[in-house]
C-alpha positions, 0 to 999 in steps of 0.5 A: 500500500502506497502512502500518500505523502511523497516524503513518507514513501521515500523514507520507507525505502531508506529504512532498509538502507540504514538498518542493513548498513548501520554499523558501517554508516555510524561513522559517516552519520557522525561526520555528517551531523557533528552534533550527534554524540557517541551515546546518540549513535549507540542508542540508535539501532539504525531506524530512520525514525530514530535518526530523524528524532535525534536530528530534530532534538540536536538541530531543531529540525522539523520532522519533514526537514529531518527526513529530507536531510537523511534522504539527501545524505543517503542519496549523495552517499550512494552516488559516492560508492 
């Protein structure tokens, strides 16, 4: 079933990327968003919602902005590899 909101559809596809590669991506996440602490990253299990929530707390992003930032970062990260 497709979600109506475009961003939500896109985020569903990124969930698998984060979950499947979380241990590999943690360092890159920390480089991208330097305000995240080691404790933040340790508590996260690679779920997009968790990362978005922490970005909202640390950077003051709204939910949509946090999800957009994650999506953009994942897309640019995939293009590098």
